[in-house]
KEKE-3310 file (N, C-alpha, C; in steps of 0.2 Angstrom, whole numbers, plus 5000, padded with zeros to 4 digits):
npx = (5016:5016:5016:5016:5018:5020:5006:4991:4973:4959:4944:4936:4942:4948:4963:4963:4973:4990:5004:5008:5020:5027:5034:5026:5032:5031:5021:5020:5016:5009:5004:4991:4993:4986:4980:4961:4954:4965:4967:4968:4959:4954:4966:4967:4955:4958:4967:4961:4952:4942:4938:4945:4961:4968:4980:4997:5002:4997:5002:5002:5009:5020:5011:5002:4989:4978:4965:4961:4946:4939:4937:4943:4958:4961:4960:4956:4944:4942:4929:4926:4913:4910:4899:4890:4880:4861:4852:4858:4869:4883:4892:4887:4888:4903:4906:4896:4903:4912:4902:4898:4908:4908:4913:4920:4908:4912:4927:4924:4919:4930:4937:4931:4927:4941:4946:4935:4942:4953:4951:4942:4930:4920:4911:4901:4896:4882:4874:4868:4871:4866:4866:4879:4894:4902:4915:4916:4910:4918:4927:4921:4920:4933:4935:4927:4935:4946:4942:4943:4957:4965:4978:4981:4975:4967:4963:4950:4951:4947:4942:4937:4924:4925:4925:4939:4947:4941:4949:4963:4962:4958:4967:4981:4975:4974:4987:4993:4987:4992:5006:5001:4997:5004:5003:5004:4997:4987:4982:4973:4971:4968:4972:4987:4994:4989:4995:5008:5010:5008:5012:5024:5029:5026:5014:5015:5002:4996:4983:4982:4995:5010:5020:5031:5038:5042:5050:5041:5049:5059:5052:5048:5061:5067:5062:5055:5050:5041:5027:5026:5035:5025:5014:5016:5018:5015:5012:5012:5024:5034:5036:5043:5047:5057:5068:5084:5100:5114:5125:5135:5149:5141:5129:5116:5110:5095:5084:5072:5056:5054:5060:5073:5090:5092:5099:5104:5107:5112:5110:5104:5100:5109:5097:5086:5069:5063:5061:5061:5060:5057:5054:5041:5047:5060:5064:5072:5075:5081:5101:5104:5108:5101:5101:5091:5096:5106:5110:5098:5093:5077:5065:5049:5032:5020:5006:4995:4995:4997:4995:5000:5004:5013:5020:5020:5012:5017:5011:5020:5016:5020:5037:5025:5025:5026:5031:5036:5038:5047:5037:5030:5028:5033:5030:5018:5004:5007:5019:5035:5047:5063:5071:5079:5087:5091:5103:5106:5094:5087:5075:5077:5069:5066:5061:5049:5045:5053:5065:5080:5096:5111:5123:5136)
npy = (5066:5050:5034:5015:5003:4985:4983:4975:4967:4959:4948:4941:4926:4927:4932:4949:4958:4959:4961:4974:4987:5002:5017:5033:5048:5066:5074:5065:5056:5042:5025:5012:4995:4982:4965:4963:4961:4962:4969:4983:4993:4990:4995:5008:5012:5008:5016:5029:5028:5022:5010:4998:4994:4980:4976:4982:4998:5016:5030:5047:5061:5057:5055:5043:5035:5026:5024:5037:5046:5045:5060:5066:5066:5076:5070:5068:5059:5053:5045:5030:5029:5044:5049:5061:5073:5073:5081:5093:5107:5110:5120:5120:5107:5105:5115:5109:5100:5110:5119:5110:5110:5123:5133:5148:5159:5167:5161:5150:5152:5160:5147:5138:5144:5146:5131:5128:5135:5131:5116:5119:5124:5133:5136:5127:5128:5131:5120:5104:5088:5078:5084:5084:5078:5061:5064:5078:5076:5067:5078:5087:5080:5078:5092:5095:5088:5096:5107:5108:5107:5096:5086:5074:5066:5054:5042:5033:5021:5030:5035:5023:5022:5030:5032:5024:5036:5046:5044:5045:5058:5062:5056:5064:5075:5073:5071:5083:5092:5087:5092:5105:5107:5100:5091:5077:5061:5047:5034:5021:5009:4996:4996:4994:5004:5016:5017:5016:5027:5039:5039:5042:5031:5016:5003:4988:4974:4961:4947:4954:4957:4967:4967:4972:4987:5003:5013:5018:5015:5007:4993:4989:4987:4981:4968:4961:4947:4934:4938:4951:4956:4951:4956:4971:4980:4982:4977:4960:4951:4941:4922:4908:4891:4880:4867:4868:4866:4869:4881:4891:4904:4916:4913:4906:4890:4885:4872:4872:4864:4859:4869:4873:4877:4889:4903:4914:4927:4925:4913:4896:4882:4865:4855:4862:4865:4882:4898:4910:4925:4938:4952:4958:4969:4965:4956:4950:4949:4935:4935:4932:4916:4901:4886:4883:4876:4883:4892:4901:4906:4904:4895:4900:4900:4912:4915:4928:4945:4961:4976:4991:5004:5015:5002:4986:4970:4954:4938:4922:4906:4889:4891:4900:4915:4935:4948:4964:4975:4988:5002:4996:4978:4967:4952:4939:4930:4913:4913:4907:4912:4918:4920:4927:4929:4938:4939:4947:4954:4946:4939:4930:4916:4908:4892:4896:4909:4918:4930:4927:4925:4936:4929:4935)
npz = (5084:5082:5090:5092:5102:5103:5102:5104:5097:5103:5102:5113:5114:5102:5092:5084:5081:5083:5092:5087:5081:5079:5073:5070:5064:5067:5055:5044:5031:5031:5025:5027:5023:5014:5011:5010:5027:5035:5046:5043:5046:5059:5065:5063:5068:5083:5085:5084:5093:5092:5093:5109:5114:5116:5121:5123:5118:5114:5109:5109:5105:5113:5124:5133:5125:5128:5135:5132:5127:5110:5106:5111:5107:5098:5086:5068:5057:5041:5033:5021:5017:5016:5026:5028:5032:5025:5025:5027:5023:5013:5020:5030:5035:5037:5047:5058:5068:5073:5079:5088:5098:5103:5096:5093:5083:5073:5072:5066:5053:5048:5046:5038:5028:5023:5022:5012:5001:4999:4995:4986:4986:4986:4978:4980:4992:4998:4993:4994:5000:4990:4979:4974:4965:4967:4970:4973:4985:4994:4995:5002:5015:5019:5020:5031:5041:5040:5047:5059:5063:5067:5074:5070:5054:5050:5037:5031:5019:5008:4995:4988:4984:4973:4956:4944:4936:4943:4955:4954:4952:4965:4972:4968:4974:4987:4993:4988:4996:5007:5008:5008:5022:5030:5041:5051:5043:5041:5031:5026:5014:5002:4990:4983:4974:4977:4990:4983:4977:4987:4999:5011:5022:5021:5030:5028:5032:5036:5040:5054:5058:5057:5041:5035:5036:5028:5016:5000:4987:4995:5000:4987:4982:4991:4998:5012:5013:5005:5004:5005:4994:4984:4985:4984:4970:4952:4937:4949:4957:4948:4951:4954:4959:4966:4970:4980:4974:4973:4984:4987:4992:4992:4982:4977:4969:4962:4957:4945:4941:4923:4919:4923:4928:4941:4947:4960:4971:4988:5002:5005:5011:5005:4996:5001:4999:4989:4982:4969:4964:4952:4945:4933:4923:4925:4918:4905:4886:4880:4877:4862:4852:4863:4872:4881:4892:4899:4913:4920:4906:4899:4889:4882:4879:4873:4881:4880:4875:4880:4872:4878:4872:4877:4884:4885:4888:4892:4894:4898:4894:4905:4907:4921:4917:4918:4908:4905:4893:4889:4876:4860:4856:4846:4847:4845:4850:4853:4849:4854:4865:4870:4885:4898:4915:4925:4936:4947:4948:4954:4968:4982:4991:5006:5011:5019:5015:5017:5015:5009:5017:5015:5016:5017)
capx = (5020:5012:5020:5012:5023:5016:4996:4986:4968:4956:4936:4935:4948:4948:4965:4963:4980:4996:5010:5009:5025:5030:5033:5024:5034:5027:5021:5022:5010:5009:4999:4991:4992:4985:4973:4954:4951:4973:4964:4971:4955:4954:4969:4966:4949:4961:4971:4958:4948:4933:4942:4948:4967:4967:4987:5000:5002:4996:5004:5001:5015:5022:5007:4997:4981:4975:4960:4957:4940:4941:4936:4950:4964:4964:4963:4951:4943:4938:4925:4926:4906:4908:4896:4889:4873:4860:4850:4862:4872:4891:4894:4883:4891:4908:4904:4893:4908:4915:4895:4895:4913:4905:4919:4915:4905:4917:4931:4920:4917:4936:4939:4929:4931:4948:4945:4932:4946:4959:4949:4938:4921:4918:4906:4898:4896:4875:4872:4867:4874:4864:4867:4886:4898:4906:4922:4914:4905:4923:4930:4917:4921:4940:4935:4924:4943:4953:4942:4944:4962:4968:4984:4982:4972:4964:4958:4950:4949:4942:4942:4935:4916:4927:4928:4948:4948:4942:4952:4967:4963:4958:4974:4984:4973:4976:4994:4994:4986:4998:5012:5000:4994:5011:5000:5002:4991:4989:4980:4970:4969:4970:4975:4994:4995:4988:4999:5017:5011:5005:5016:5031:5030:5021:5017:5011:5001:4993:4982:4985:5004:5015:5025:5035:5036:5048:5048:5039:5054:5062:5047:5048:5068:5070:5056:5058:5048:5039:5021:5026:5037:5019:5009:5018:5021:5007:5010:5015:5031:5033:5039:5047:5046:5059:5074:5092:5107:5119:5124:5141:5152:5135:5125:5111:5106:5088:5082:5063:5054:5052:5062:5080:5094:5091:5105:5103:5111:5109:5114:5102:5103:5106:5090:5079:5064:5065:5058:5065:5054:5058:5049:5040:5052:5067:5065:5074:5076:5089:5106:5110:5104:5101:5098:5086:5099:5110:5110:5095:5091:5074:5058:5041:5027:5017:4999:4994:4998:4991:4998:4997:5006:5020:5023:5018:5015:5017:5012:5022:5014:5023:5034:5021:5030:5023:5036:5035:5042:5046:5037:5027:5030:5031:5028:5012:5001:5009:5027:5039:5054:5068:5072:5085:5082:5097:5105:5105:5087:5080:5074:5078:5065:5066:5053:5045:5045:5057:5071:5086:5101:5115:5131:5141)
capy = (5060:5044:5028:5010:4997:4980:4985:4971:4967:4953:4949:4935:4922:4927:4939:4950:4961:4956:4964:4980:4990:5007:5024:5039:5055:5073:5078:5061:5052:5034:5022:5006:4992:4973:4964:4963:4957:4960:4973:4988:4997:4990:4998:5013:5014:5008:5024:5035:5028:5020:5002:4998:4991:4974:4975:4986:5005:5019:5035:5054:5067:5056:5054:5036:5038:5019:5025:5045:5046:5048:5065:5072:5063:5079:5067:5067:5053:5054:5038:5028:5032:5051:5051:5068:5073:5075:5088:5098:5113:5110:5124:5116:5101:5106:5118:5107:5098:5116:5121:5106:5111:5129:5138:5156:5161:5171:5157:5145:5156:5158:5139:5134:5148:5143:5125:5128:5139:5126:5112:5122:5119:5140:5138:5123:5131:5132:5114:5097:5081:5075:5089:5083:5071:5057:5067:5083:5074:5067:5084:5091:5075:5081:5100:5093:5086:5100:5115:5105:5108:5090:5084:5069:5066:5046:5041:5023:5020:5036:5034:5017:5024:5031:5029:5024:5042:5051:5041:5048:5064:5062:5056:5067:5080:5073:5070:5093:5095:5085:5096:5111:5108:5096:5088:5071:5059:5040:5032:5015:5006:4990:4997:4996:5008:5023:5016:5016:5034:5043:5039:5043:5027:5010:4998:4982:4969:4953:4943:4956:4957:4970:4962:4976:4996:5007:5020:5013:5009:5002:4989:4988:4984:4974:4966:4957:4941:4934:4941:4959:4956:4948:4963:4978:4981:4981:4970:4958:4952:4934:4919:4902:4887:4873:4864:4871:4862:4872:4885:4895:4911:4921:4912:4898:4888:4882:4867:4872:4858:4861:4876:4871:4879:4897:4905:4921:4929:4923:4907:4891:4874:4863:4852:4865:4871:4889:4901:4913:4932:4942:4959:4960:4973:4964:4949:4952:4944:4930:4936:4928:4909:4898:4880:4880:4872:4886:4895:4909:4906:4898:4897:4900:4902:4917:4916:4933:4951:4968:4982:4997:5010:5014:4996:4980:4964:4947:4933:4916:4899:4886:4894:4908:4921:4941:4953:4971:4978:4995:5002:4992:4972:4962:4946:4938:4925:4907:4913:4905:4916:4915:4926:4929:4931:4944:4936:4954:4957:4940:4938:4923:4916:4901:4888:4900:4913:4924:4932:4923:4928:4935:4924:4939)
capz = (5084:5086:5095:5094:5104:5107:5100:5100:5098:5105:5103:5116:5113:5095:5091:5076:5079:5087:5092:5083:5084:5073:5075:5066:5063:5064:5048:5040:5028:5032:5023:5030:5015:5015:5008:5014:5033:5037:5050:5042:5048:5065:5067:5061:5074:5089:5086:5084:5100:5092:5097:5113:5115:5122:5124:5120:5121:5109:5114:5105:5106:5120:5130:5132:5124:5127:5139:5130:5124:5104:5104:5115:5105:5094:5077:5064:5053:5035:5032:5015:5017:5017:5031:5027:5034:5020:5027:5029:5017:5011:5024:5038:5037:5038:5053:5063:5073:5079:5083:5095:5102:5105:5094:5090:5076:5069:5070:5062:5046:5047:5045:5033:5022:5022:5021:5005:4998:5000:4992:4979:4988:4988:4974:4983:5000:4998:4989:5001:4997:4985:4972:4974:4963:4971:4971:4978:4994:4997:4997:5008:5020:5019:5023:5037:5046:5040:5049:5066:5063:5070:5077:5065:5049:5048:5030:5029:5012:5006:4988:4986:4982:4968:4949:4942:4935:4949:4961:4952:4954:4972:4976:4968:4978:4996:4992:4989:5003:5014:5009:5010:5029:5035:5044:5049:5040:5041:5025:5025:5007:5000:4984:4984:4970:4982:4993:4983:4975:4993:5005:5014:5022:5022:5034:5026:5036:5034:5046:5061:5059:5053:5038:5033:5037:5023:5010:4996:4983:4999:5000:4980:4980:4996:5001:5018:5012:4998:5003:5003:4984:4978:4984:4982:4962:4948:4939:4953:4955:4946:4957:4953:4966:4966:4975:4978:4973:4977:4988:4990:4989:4992:4977:4976:4963:4963:4951:4944:4936:4918:4917:4922:4933:4942:4950:4962:4976:4995:5003:5007:5011:4998:4996:5007:4994:4990:4975:4965:4963:4947:4942:4926:4921:4922:4912:4897:4878:4879:4872:4854:4853:4869:4873:4886:4899:4904:4920:4920:4902:4897:4883:4886:4873:4873:4881:4881:4874:4880:4872:4879:4867:4880:4886:4884:4894:4889:4898:4896:4899:4905:4914:4920:4920:4916:4904:4905:4888:4884:4872:4857:4855:4840:4851:4846:4853:4852:4849:4856:4865:4873:4890:4904:4921:4926:4943:4952:4948:4958:4976:4983:4998:5008:5010:5022:5011:5020:5010:5011:5020:5008:5015:5014)
cpx = (5017:5015:5015:5017:5017:5008:4995:4979:4963:4949:4937:4942:4951:4954:4966:4971:4984:5003:5013:5015:5028:5028:5030:5028:5028:5026:5022:5016:5012:5004:4999:4988:4990:4980:4967:4955:4961:4971:4969:4965:4953:4959:4969:4960:4953:4965:4967:4952:4941:4933:4946:4956:4966:4973:4992:4999:5000:4998:5004:5004:5018:5016:5002:4992:4976:4967:4957:4953:4943:4941:4939:4957:4966:4964:4954:4952:4939:4936:4925:4917:4904:4905:4893:4882:4867:4855:4852:4866:4880:4894:4891:4886:4898:4908:4901:4899:4911:4908:4895:4902:4912:4911:4914:4913:4908:4924:4929:4920:4922:4938:4935:4927:4938:4949:4943:4938:4951:4957:4944:4932:4917:4910:4900:4891:4887:4871:4872:4870:4874:4865:4875:4887:4901:4913:4921:4913:4912:4927:4927:4919:4928:4940:4933:4931:4945:4949:4942:4955:4967:4976:4986:4975:4970:4960:4957:4946:4945:4940:4939:4930:4920:4929:4935:4948:4949:4948:4961:4968:4963:4964:4977:4981:4974:4984:4996:4992:4990:5003:5009:5001:5001:5010:5002:4998:4991:4981:4979:4970:4972:4973:4982:4997:4993:4994:5008:5016:5011:5011:5022:5032:5025:5021:5011:5007:4996:4992:4984:4991:5006:5020:5030:5036:5043:5045:5045:5043:5057:5058:5048:5054:5070:5065:5058:5054:5042:5031:5023:5028:5031:5014:5009:5021:5016:5011:5014:5020:5030:5038:5040:5050:5051:5065:5082:5095:5113:5122:5133:5145:5145:5131:5121:5110:5100:5087:5075:5063:5053:5056:5069:5084:5093:5096:5104:5107:5107:5112:5108:5105:5102:5100:5086:5075:5066:5061:5061:5058:5058:5055:5047:5045:5059:5068:5067:5073:5083:5094:5108:5105:5105:5097:5093:5090:5104:5107:5105:5091:5084:5067:5054:5037:5021:5009:4994:4997:4993:4996:4995:5000:5013:5023:5018:5017:5013:5017:5014:5017:5018:5031:5027:5024:5026:5031:5032:5040:5040:5043:5033:5031:5030:5029:5020:5011:5002:5016:5031:5047:5059:5070:5078:5083:5090:5098:5106:5099:5083:5082:5076:5074:5067:5059:5048:5043:5048:5064:5079:5094:5107:5122:5136:5145)
cpy = (5056:5038:5021:5006:4992:4979:4976:4971:4962:4956:4942:4933:4923:4934:4940:4953:4958:4959:4970:4985:4996:5012:5031:5046:5061:5075:5071:5058:5047:5030:5015:5001:4985:4973:4962:4957:4957:4964:4980:4993:4997:4993:5005:5016:5013:5014:5030:5033:5026:5012:5004:4994:4985:4973:4979:4994:5010:5026:5040:5058:5066:5054:5049:5040:5032:5020:5033:5043:5049:5054:5071:5068:5069:5075:5067:5063:5054:5047:5037:5031:5040:5053:5060:5067:5077:5081:5093:5102:5109:5115:5122:5111:5101:5110:5115:5104:5104:5119:5119:5107:5120:5135:5144:5156:5161:5165:5152:5146:5156:5151:5137:5138:5146:5135:5123:5130:5134:5120:5113:5120:5129:5141:5132:5123:5128:5125:5110:5092:5080:5078:5089:5078:5068:5061:5075:5081:5071:5075:5088:5085:5077:5088:5098:5091:5092:5107:5113:5105:5101:5089:5080:5068:5057:5046:5034:5022:5025:5038:5028:5016:5026:5029:5029:5032:5047:5050:5045:5054:5066:5062:5061:5075:5081:5074:5079:5095:5093:5090:5103:5111:5106:5095:5079:5067:5051:5038:5025:5014:5000:4989:4997:5001:5016:5023:5019:5026:5040:5044:5041:5036:5021:5005:4992:4976:4964:4949:4947:4957:4963:4966:4965:4984:4999:5010:5016:5010:5005:4996:4986:4983:4980:4973:4962:4949:4940:4937:4949:4959:4955:4952:4970:4977:4979:4982:4965:4954:4941:4928:4912:4898:4881:4871:4867:4864:4862:4879:4888:4900:4917:4922:4905:4897:4884:4878:4868:4868:4862:4868:4876:4876:4889:4899:4912:4921:4927:4914:4903:4887:4870:4856:4853:4864:4878:4890:4910:4919:4937:4948:4959:4963:4970:4958:4951:4947:4941:4934:4931:4921:4906:4891:4878:4876:4876:4891:4901:4910:4900:4901:4897:4902:4907:4915:4920:4939:4956:4974:4987:5003:5011:5009:4991:4974:4959:4943:4926:4910:4894:4888:4900:4912:4929:4943:4958:4973:4985:4997:4996:4985:4969:4954:4944:4931:4918:4906:4911:4909:4915:4921:4925:4932:4934:4941:4941:4957:4952:4942:4931:4921:4909:4898:4891:4906:4921:4925:4928:4928:4929:4929:4929:4941)
cpz = (5088:5086:5095:5097:5108:5107:5098:5103:5098:5104:5107:5115:5106:5094:5084:5073:5084:5085:5087:5085:5078:5075:5069:5067:5063:5057:5042:5036:5028:5030:5025:5024:5016:5010:5013:5020:5036:5043:5050:5046:5055:5069:5068:5067:5081:5089:5087:5091:5098:5094:5102:5112:5120:5125:5120:5122:5115:5112:5107:5107:5114:5126:5129:5132:5125:5130:5136:5126:5116:5103:5109:5114:5100:5086:5071:5057:5049:5034:5023:5012:5016:5024:5032:5030:5028:5018:5028:5021:5016:5017:5033:5042:5040:5044:5058:5068:5077:5082:5088:5101:5105:5102:5092:5084:5072:5065:5065:5055:5042:5044:5039:5028:5019:5019:5014:4999:4995:4994:4985:4979:4988:4983:4977:4990:5002:4997:4997:4998:4990:4980:4973:4971:4970:4976:4977:4986:4996:5000:5003:5015:5024:5023:5030:5042:5044:5046:5057:5069:5069:5070:5069:5061:5049:5042:5030:5023:5009:4999:4986:4983:4974:4960:4947:4940:4941:4954:4959:4954:4959:4975:4975:4974:4985:4996:4993:4995:5010:5015:5009:5019:5032:5044:5045:5049:5040:5038:5026:5018:5006:4992:4985:4978:4973:4986:4991:4981:4980:4997:5007:5017:5022:5025:5031:5031:5033:5041:5053:5062:5055:5050:5037:5035:5033:5019:5006:4991:4989:4998:4992:4978:4984:4999:5006:5018:5006:4996:5002:4996:4983:4980:4983:4975:4958:4941:4946:4951:4952:4950:4954:4960:4962:4971:4975:4979:4971:4980:4990:4987:4990:4986:4979:4970:4963:4954:4951:4939:4929:4916:4917:4930:4934:4946:4952:4969:4981:4995:5007:5008:5006:5000:4999:4997:4995:4983:4975:4962:4959:4945:4935:4921:4920:4922:4907:4892:4882:4875:4867:4856:4860:4867:4876:4892:4901:4908:4918:4912:4900:4891:4885:4880:4876:4872:4879:4879:4877:4878:4873:4878:4871:4883:4885:4888:4890:4894:4894:4898:4899:4904:4916:4922:4915:4915:4903:4900:4886:4876:4865:4855:4849:4842:4849:4848:4851:4850:4854:4857:4871:4879:4894:4910:4925:4934:4949:4952:4951:4965:4978:4991:4999:5008:5014:5019:5014:5015:5013:5011:5015:5011:5017:5023)
residu = (UNK:UNK:UNK:UNK:UNK:UNK:UNK:UNK:UNK:UNK:UNK:UNK:UNK:UNK:UNK:UNK:UNK:UNK:UNK:UNK:UNK:UNK:UNK:UNK:UNK:UNK:UNK:UNK:UNK:UNK:UNK:UNK:UNK:UNK:UNK:UNK:UNK:UNK:UNK:UNK:UNK:UNK:UNK:UNK:UNK:UNK:UNK:UNK:UNK:UNK:UNK:UNK:UNK:UNK:UNK:UNK:UNK:UNK:UNK:UNK:UNK:UNK:UNK:UNK:UNK:UNK:UNK:UNK:UNK:UNK:UNK:UNK:UNK:UNK:UNK:UNK:UNK:UNK:UNK:UNK:UNK:UNK:UNK:UNK:UNK:UNK:UNK:UNK:UNK:UNK:UNK:UNK:UNK:UNK:UNK:UNK:UNK:UNK:UNK:UNK:UNK:UNK:UNK:UNK:UNK:UNK:UNK:UNK:UNK:UNK:UNK:UNK:UNK:UNK:UNK:UNK:UNK:UNK:UNK:UNK:UNK:UNK:UNK:UNK:UNK:UNK:UNK:UNK:UNK:UNK:UNK:UNK:UNK:UNK:UNK:UNK:UNK:UNK:UNK:UNK:UNK:UNK:UNK:UNK:UNK:UNK:UNK:UNK:UNK:UNK:UNK:UNK:UNK:UNK:UNK:UNK:UNK:UNK:UNK:UNK:UNK:UNK:UNK:UNK:UNK:UNK:UNK:UNK:UNK:UNK:UNK:UNK:UNK:UNK:UNK:UNK:UNK:UNK:UNK:UNK:UNK:UNK:UNK:UNK:UNK:UNK:UNK:UNK:UNK:UNK:UNK:UNK:UNK:UNK:UNK:UNK:UNK:UNK:UNK:UNK:UNK:UNK:UNK:UNK:UNK:UNK:UNK:UNK:UNK:UNK:UNK:UNK:UNK:UNK:UNK:UNK:UNK:UNK:UNK:UNK:UNK:UNK:UNK:UNK:UNK:UNK:UNK:UNK:UNK:UNK:UNK:UNK:UNK:UNK:UNK:UNK:UNK:UNK:UNK:UNK:UNK:UNK:UNK:UNK:UNK:UNK:UNK:UNK:UNK:UNK:UNK:UNK:UNK:UNK:UNK:UNK:UNK:UNK:UNK:UNK:UNK:UNK:UNK:UNK:UNK:UNK:UNK:UNK:UNK:UNK:UNK:UNK:UNK:UNK:UNK:UNK:UNK:UNK:UNK:UNK:UNK:UNK:UNK:UNK:UNK:UNK:UNK:UNK:UNK:UNK:UNK:UNK:UNK:UNK:UNK:UNK:UNK:UNK:UNK:UNK:UNK:UNK:UNK:UNK:UNK:UNK:UNK:UNK:UNK:UNK:UNK:UNK:UNK:UNK:UNK:UNK:UNK:UNK:UNK:UNK:UNK:UNK:UNK:UNK:UNK:UNK:UNK:UNK:UNK:UNK:UNK:UNK:UNK:UNK:UNK:UNK:UNK:UNK:UNK:UNK:UNK:UNK:UNK:UNK:UNK:UNK:UNK:UNK:UNK:UNK:UNK:UNK:UNK:UNK:UNK:UNK:UNK:UNK:UNK:UNK)
# end
């Protein structure tokens, strides 16, 4: 189990992490996600002991670990760059850490053999890293961590050097590995698709602070703020900005310039600035004829169309909205189409980007 309480990190007068607080249960797969520079890798390095903690507490299995040396924390870190010794074979790379700990030779052989079998490296043990593909090198780096039998695995953007197809394959392998080992894993990525497909829970970071922690679909369906709503999901959520014109009975209407009136659940003060968010797959074709003046009905011109076979993406110009359509579409560039924004699929945010209270 891992617990972070009010963890912060400063370099002199510059604060880079602030009041990070959350728990990781034993056996959980947690993903840190956020844009470049948000503090994901810094937080991971504090957990494993490569960076000192300025404020707060880090506890591992209930024991304070702030001043515990990295080598004594029982953790294993898998780097983005693999960090393999080029002059050593795969077997030697995987065994090196155990040899430094003076582990009995027979036990080293047994652990290396088991990790190699698990990662399908049995036929590569005599090769050197330069003779391996990127995916094979990453498996060796993971194998080197496995043989140490750590309490927690830490992954720092381990797939960022791989091509798209190999990333998908390695993503599945790491998820299967987690199920087999049932060991706590913490995984850092800037790719929210990796986060959504791998995590038990996601920690969304921005500018050194935690924006939201939750299961992937919880974050997708119930984002706490506009940043999380826009970051989680591919393609990203659509946003329309406007001013509140009415608010009563748990519903708010905002007037969007050039679009019209949009009604959504939530309560915000009349006259305040607000924004509406909706996922591309939730935008619907308008039912029947529309005038363009009715609530949540609008028209737009198709600016681009992407036909992917199983689904299609249409981008409207004025207003700028993305639509995801199941199957293939007959919409062509320049077509004017009418759409409906279902009120129960809309997310209402205040001027600060915080989700509006329900008012119930």
